[in-house]
Residue, then its C-alpha position, 0 to 999 in steps of 0.5 A: m306589667e311586670e318588668k322585664r328582666k335583664r339577661p345574664l351576660t355570657l362568659e364570652e360578654r364578660i371576658r370582652r367587657r373586661k377586655i374593653k376596660r383594659t384597653i381603656l385604662v391602658i389608653r388613659a395610662c399612656l395619655r398620662l404618660l405622654l402628658i408628663i413627658a410632654v411636661l418634663v420636655f418643656l421644663i428641660l428645654g426652658l431650663i436650657k433656654l435659661g441656661k443659655w441666657v444666663f451664660s450669655g450675660h445674666k450670671k447671678e454670680d457675675k460681680t459685673t457693676v455698671s456704671s453710666l459709662d463702662i463696665s468694671y469686672q472684679d471676679i477674676s482670681e489673681n492666679q489667672v493673671s500675669e504682671n503687665t506693668i510697663t518699664e521701659p519707656a515707650t515710643y509714643k509716635s505712630c509706627e508704619p501700618a505694615k508693622y501689624g499687617f495693616t493697609e494705609g488709610y481709615n476708609a473701611v470700604s464694602d464690595n460684593s463680598t460684604g456680607y450682612m451679619w446674620d447670625e442670630e447668635i449676635l444679639s448687638t444692633y450694630g456690628v462690623i467686622i473689618n479686615v485691616s490688611d486690606n480695609k475691607i468691611v467683611a460683614a456689617r449690621n447697621a454699620n453706618d448708623r449713628i451710634y453713641p460710643a461711651s467709653m469707647t471714646k477713651v480710645l481716641t483719648v489715649l491716641v491723642a494724649a500719646e501724640h501730644v505727651t513728651d514725657l510718660d514720666d511727667k508728675v500729675i496731681i489728682t485734683q478735685d475736679d478730676t474726682n468730682y468729674a468721675y463721680s457726678h457723671d457716675l464713671s468708672i474709676v481708678g481710685y485715686a485720691i485728692g492730692e494724690e501724685t501719679t504720672v502720665r503714663d499711669l493716667m493713659y493705663g487708667t484710661i483705658l484699662p479701668s475706664g477710669g474717669d478720673a484718669a481720663h480727665a486729669l490726662a486730658v486737663y495736663v495735655a490741652g489745659d481743660e476738656e474743652s481744648f482737649a475735645k477739640l484736639m480730639n476732633e481735629k484727629v478725626e478729621e485727620l482720619g477722615l471720619s469728621a463726617t459721621t463722627h464728632f466728640t465732646n468730651c474725653s470719657g464718653i459722656h453722653n451728648e447728642n453731638h458725641y456720636t460716631t458709627v461702628t465703622d468709624m470706631a473701628m477705624i479709630l482703634k486702627a489708628a491707636e493700634e498703629n501708635e505703639l504706646c496705644h498699642e501696648i496700653l490696650g493690649a495690657r491685661k493688667y498694670t500696677t500703677s506708681k507707689t504713692t503715699e496713699h497707694p503704697d503698693g500702687i492700684e492694680i487695674s485690668n483689662w477685663f475684656i481681654r482677660r475674659i475673651e482669651d479663653k474663647d475660641c476667636h480663632g485668633t488672638v485678641m490683641g486689644a479692646k476696650t469696652g463701654f456703657v451709657n443707656e443711649s448705646g447699651c453695651c458696646a466693645v471695640s477689638y483688634c484680633v489677629s487670626n490664626d493665619g496672621i490676618p488683622y481684624i477689627c470688630c465693633t458692636a453697640n447695643a447689647w443688653s450685657s457686658w457679657r453679651a457684648i463679650y460673646d458677641h464678639v466671639q460669635i462674629y470672629d467664629d463666623y468670619l475668621 
């Protein structure tokens, strides 16, 4: 049987088919374009997120080195810094709290106006900000949970020392025990040599600015004869402040110990007590200090408070007047700082368990931004 021949397409049918093919091609091109746009948007969002992650604490160019107890920052150019060496004898006694606009006492309280530290940009597990003009807790996050204070401990170390030393220019010889103490516990150091002769004043600054374990140990031994006896003085001070129910110290540097603990609220109150001491106030607020000239260091050793130097160009709606950082694995990166708002109100902020030293700084910036 003869096959049926296909009917030739008419001109209109050919034109219609061509239009359909063109439409299909246009649709395919649009789909490809949308896919390319979606991929580009995804990549851009990923890069933005990565950028935030980097600048919130993971800069490759950041030369921060984290020891088991603290953070040592070494990448700020010298032309950004002014000399802050103290030459006049300091007064070691505590001043009246009113001098700094503080209220009396160390019992931080919350009320109906106290808020939860809700901001998701604040990544520290523990945090508190206290208006120390009335000791009211402005906002908190797990503020009464036990933490390990790491090198924030040294705020209390210099406060206890300041209340017991009588001559800041008294000479102290750095011993092998001092240097071994720092190296065996992987602590930050000032960099003293064994047998180097320094001053009590230098040890005080060395304990805070570079968080020197060698300086803290030498200071504790100078004041109390040994670290154990010094820790007793620390706990006596804690009891005097009314914080002994939730805070206890076993060493002068913040070396991890199950019995070496506090809360971010208590740590804020310890900083408040230290800021009321004029010598501690100067030390905690110093951006830079040069130790005495010695045979081993003819030009002295330049040391810095890197938290203050790194936060001072951030908008905190005030001025950070003093700070101390810390790190142990059990506490993460932590920090406590004292800031006077632009309208003259004093606040103290303390955070713990951030993943990096930069993140701790940015958490303080964010907290001050939210509540000042």
